[in-house]
C-alpha positions as a printed Julia matrix, in Angstrom:
189×3 Matrix{Float64}:
   0.0    -0.2    0.02
   1.31    3.44  -0.94
   2.17    6.02   1.78
   0.85    9.34   1.28
   2.78   12.66   2.49
   5.57   10.85   4.65
   2.77    8.94   6.8
   3.12    5.73   7.11
   0.4     2.6    7.61
   0.12    1.22  11.28
  -1.58   -2.18  12.68
  -3.98   -1.5   15.34
  -4.8    -4.19  17.91
  -7.88   -4.65  20.1
  -6.77   -5.88  23.39
  -9.0    -8.53  24.95
  -9.86  -11.53  22.79
  -6.75  -10.36  20.43
  -3.62  -10.14  22.23
  -4.91  -11.73  25.21
  -7.64  -14.12  26.55
 -11.1   -12.79  26.67
 -12.07  -12.49  30.1
 -15.28  -10.29  30.01
 -14.2    -7.15  32.24
 -10.42   -7.66  33.21
 -10.99   -6.65  36.48
  -7.66   -8.12  38.08
  -3.82   -8.08  37.08
  -4.08  -11.76  37.82
  -6.84  -12.48  34.9
  -4.36  -11.29  32.39
  -3.31  -14.34  30.06
  -1.5   -13.26  26.93
  -1.88  -15.77  24.2
   1.38  -17.77  23.36
   1.29  -16.35  19.66
   0.95  -12.75  20.64
   4.78  -11.88  21.23
   6.09  -13.74  17.81
   3.26  -12.0   15.96
   4.03   -8.64  17.13
   7.92   -9.06  16.58
   7.11   -9.58  12.71
   5.16   -6.5   12.69
   8.1    -4.81  14.38
  10.75   -6.09  12.29
   8.58   -5.19   9.06
   8.9    -1.7   10.49
   4.89   -1.46  10.95
   3.9     0.42  14.15
   1.75   -1.58  16.36
  -0.98    0.39  18.35
  -3.59   -1.19  20.83
  -7.08    0.27  20.55
  -9.43   -0.85  23.3
 -12.99    0.03  24.83
 -12.55   -0.21  28.71
 -15.97    0.56  29.8
 -15.46   -1.09  33.23
 -13.69    2.38  34.14
 -16.88    4.14  33.66
 -18.85    1.49  35.19
 -16.72    1.62  38.45
 -15.79   -2.41  37.88
 -12.25   -1.33  37.77
 -10.15    1.69  38.53
  -8.68    3.47  35.5
  -5.17    2.9   37.18
  -5.62   -0.89  36.24
  -5.62   -0.38  32.64
  -2.26    1.25  32.8
  -1.06   -1.74  35.14
  -2.36   -4.24  32.41
  -0.69   -2.15  29.41
   2.67   -2.06  31.25
   2.3    -5.64  31.94
   1.71   -6.61  28.54
   4.37   -4.31  27.52
   6.87   -6.32  29.72
   5.87   -9.41  28.8
   6.35   -8.47  25.15
   9.77   -6.63  25.83
  10.6   -10.04  27.42
   9.98  -11.9   24.12
  11.54   -9.48  21.61
   8.24   -7.34  20.78
   6.73   -4.37  21.46
   3.46   -2.02  21.31
   4.14    1.53  19.75
   1.3     3.05  21.66
  -1.82    2.3   23.73
  -5.18    3.98  23.29
  -8.44    3.13  25.28
 -11.83    4.53  25.8
 -13.07    4.11  29.39
 -16.7     5.6   28.51
 -19.98    3.44  27.99
 -22.1     3.29  24.65
 -24.43    5.85  26.46
 -21.6     8.35  26.67
 -21.41   11.19  24.42
 -17.86   10.47  23.18
 -16.19   10.08  20.0
 -13.58    7.63  21.01
 -15.6     4.52  21.72
 -15.35    1.71  18.73
 -16.34    1.66  16.24
 -15.87    5.52  16.45
 -12.73    6.8   15.07
 -11.68    8.74  17.93
  -8.77    6.59  19.18
  -7.42    5.81  15.64
  -7.47    9.6   14.65
  -5.51   10.69  17.52
  -2.83    7.8   17.31
  -2.41    8.79  13.68
  -1.95   12.59  14.71
   0.49   11.22  17.53
   2.48    8.81  15.57
   2.49   10.17  11.7
   0.04    7.36  10.53
  -2.13    6.76   7.29
  -5.14    5.44   8.28
  -6.37    4.81   4.71
  -3.49    2.31   4.43
  -3.76    0.7    7.86
  -5.23   -2.46   9.28
  -7.39   -3.18  12.42
  -7.37   -6.49  14.05
  -9.87   -7.44  16.48
 -12.61  -10.0   17.86
 -15.44   -8.09  17.25
 -17.46   -6.48  14.66
 -16.91   -3.07  16.12
 -13.2    -3.54  15.21
 -14.03   -4.16  11.6
 -16.49   -1.24  11.61
 -13.56    1.09  12.94
 -11.27   -0.08  10.16
 -13.9     0.63   7.47
 -14.92    3.9    8.94
 -11.48    5.19   8.38
 -11.0     3.58   5.09
  -8.59    1.01   6.2
  -8.8    -3.04   6.43
 -10.65   -4.73   8.92
  -9.43   -8.27  10.2
 -11.56  -10.56  12.24
  -9.71  -12.93  14.46
 -11.69  -16.27  15.6
 -10.46  -15.85  19.28
 -12.31  -14.19  21.84
 -15.73  -13.07  20.91
 -14.68  -13.88  17.12
 -16.04  -17.08  16.07
 -19.43  -16.51  18.1
 -19.92  -12.94  16.22
 -18.72  -14.36  13.04
 -20.83  -17.62  12.94
 -24.06  -16.13  14.46
 -24.13  -12.38  12.97
 -22.1   -12.32   9.77
 -25.17  -12.24   7.64
 -26.63   -9.21   9.37
 -23.28   -7.18   8.97
 -23.56   -4.35   6.1
 -20.08   -4.96   5.29
 -18.08   -8.28   5.63
 -14.66   -8.1    7.11
 -11.7    -7.92   4.55
 -10.21  -10.94   6.2
 -11.29  -13.59   8.49
  -8.44  -15.42  10.21
  -7.81  -18.16  12.98
  -5.86  -15.56  15.63
  -3.37  -12.82  15.56
  -0.56  -14.81  14.06
  -2.53  -15.71  10.87
  -3.46  -12.02  10.8
   0.03  -10.83  11.07
   0.94  -13.21   8.08
  -1.87  -11.71   5.87
  -0.83   -8.28   6.77
   2.4    -8.61   5.84
   1.74  -10.73   2.72
  -0.73   -7.86   1.68
   2.21   -5.2    2.53
   4.74   -6.68   0.43
């Protein structure tokens, strides 16, 4: 995909169900279980020079299920574990609002991606969003990017039960983040 005006594409990753196991509300650090394929997959993106940005809805903060400080602790732990395996996340962006709040950052709205694009010099139209919910696919399509649905987390259920209702299908449907990364790297070559 061509880069325009010095801007580069990125890979935006959902957190729960994509990078780590889906736990409903990840309300304690002890419940964080990163998939074993996550670090090798992210390392491939790092080596290819693609920025890797996490974008996640965390309404548990507004619902008072867990404190906002826990979101930072979880992101720090993810970074530590990935670093130990030679991988890195270039940025974390989250929405702490509920769907009833009037915000522009709750996925599938584009606020998180737009902020990341400004701060990291990214071209959204040539970027990818990988996640286990249709909201992640909608987010990608909303900014002109490519939406990749993984079958981990809620992905398989979302796809098998609801895909016929979706106004636009994912650009790719894959088993997990590892397959998503392989498909992305094949496309950007």
